[in-house]
C-alpha positions as CSV (number, residue, x, y, z in Angstrom):
1,M,-5.6,12.1,3.5
2,V,-3.6,8.9,4.2
3,C,-2.3,6.3,1.8
4,L,-1.9,2.8,3.2
5,C,1.2,1.0,1.9
6,G,2.5,-2.5,2.7
7,S,2.4,-6.1,1.6
8,V,-1.0,-7.4,0.4
9,R,-0.3,-10.5,2.5
10,F,-1.7,-8.5,5.4
11,L,-5.2,-7.9,4.0
12,A,-6.8,-8.1,7.4
13,E,-4.5,-5.4,8.7
14,F,-5.2,-3.2,5.7
15,D,-8.9,-3.5,6.4
16,A,-8.5,-2.7,10.1
17,A,-6.2,0.3,9.4
18,S,-8.6,1.5,6.7
19,L,-11.5,1.5,9.2
20,S,-9.5,3.0,12.0
21,E,-8.2,5.8,9.8
22,T,-11.7,6.5,8.4
23,L,-13.2,6.6,11.9
24,A,-10.4,9.1,12.8
25,G,-11.8,11.4,10.1
26,R,-9.2,10.7,7.4
27,I,-9.8,10.0,3.8
28,V,-8.1,6.7,3.1
29,L,-6.4,5.6,-0.2
30,S,-5.4,1.9,-0.2
31,V,-4.8,-1.2,-2.3
32,G,-7.3,-2.2,-4.9
33,S,-8.8,-5.0,-2.8
34,H,-8.9,-5.9,0.9
35,R,-10.4,-9.2,0.0
36,Q,-7.7,-10.8,-2.1
37,R,-4.1,-10.3,-3.0
38,D,-3.2,-8.7,-6.4
39,E,-1.7,-12.0,-7.6
40,D,-5.0,-13.8,-6.9
41,A,-7.2,-11.1,-8.4
42,L,-5.1,-11.3,-11.5
43,A,-4.9,-15.1,-11.7
44,H,-7.0,-15.0,-14.9
45,L,-4.1,-13.2,-16.7
46,T,-0.9,-14.8,-17.8
47,G,2.6,-13.7,-18.9
48,A,2.9,-10.2,-20.3
49,G,-0.7,-9.2,-19.5
50,R,-0.3,-10.1,-15.9
51,A,3.1,-8.4,-15.6
52,A,1.6,-5.2,-17.2
53,A,-1.4,-5.2,-14.9
54,L,0.9,-5.5,-11.8
55,D,3.1,-2.7,-13.2
56,R,0.0,-0.5,-13.6
57,L,-1.2,-1.2,-10.1
58,G,2.3,-0.3,-8.8
59,E,2.3,3.0,-10.7
60,L,-1.3,3.8,-9.6
61,H,-0.2,3.3,-6.0
62,L,2.5,5.9,-6.4
63,R,-0.1,8.3,-7.7
64,K,-2.2,7.6,-4.6
65,I,0.9,8.5,-2.5
66,D,1.1,11.8,-4.5
67,L,-2.5,12.6,-3.5
68,A,-2.0,11.7,0.2
69,D,-0.7,14.0,3.0
70,E,0.9,11.0,4.7
71,V,1.6,7.3,4.3
72,L,0.7,4.6,6.9
73,V,2.9,1.5,6.4
74,I,1.2,-1.7,7.2
75,N,4.1,-3.8,8.4
76,P,3.1,-6.5,11.0
77,G,6.2,-8.0,12.6
78,G,8.3,-5.3,10.9
79,Y,7.9,-6.9,7.5
80,V,8.6,-4.6,4.5
81,G,8.8,-6.2,1.0
82,E,10.5,-4.9,-2.1
83,S,7.6,-2.9,-3.5
84,T,6.8,-1.4,-0.1
85,R,10.4,-0.3,0.2
86,R,10.0,1.4,-3.2
87,E,6.8,3.1,-2.0
88,I,8.5,4.2,1.3
89,A,11.5,5.7,-0.7
90,Y,9.1,7.5,-3.0
91,A,7.1,8.9,-0.1
92,R,10.2,10.1,1.6
93,Q,11.5,11.6,-1.7
94,T,8.3,13.5,-2.1
95,G,8.2,14.8,1.5
96,K,5.2,12.8,2.7
97,G,4.6,12.3,6.4
98,M,5.0,8.7,7.5
99,R,3.7,6.4,10.1
100,S,3.9,2.6,10.5
101,L,2.3,-0.1,12.6
102,E,5.8,-1.3,13.7
103,P,9.0,0.6,13.7
104,L,10.5,1.0,10.2
105,M,13.9,-0.5,9.7
106,V,14.4,0.8,6.1
């Protein structure tokens, strides 16, 4: 079982990785939507409600990492944002295997 982590700015890459991993016989855990960024999906929320929803999504993604055997970091061009850095640190702390599209510089 693999958990995809990375910036949701790379939705096409998430979708491609999800398909590739699935075809390789792996169960894939991923972001909530490959069709739109979290910020866009939550555009109907404002202020504290929006912040709380983003926090819940971040916490839920850590639980997905808990379930996975390994993490695949979606990092075209080597880009790793703040929340992805947190997820990488968490995965390392919990002893998860790790792969990435590009070499990790964190």
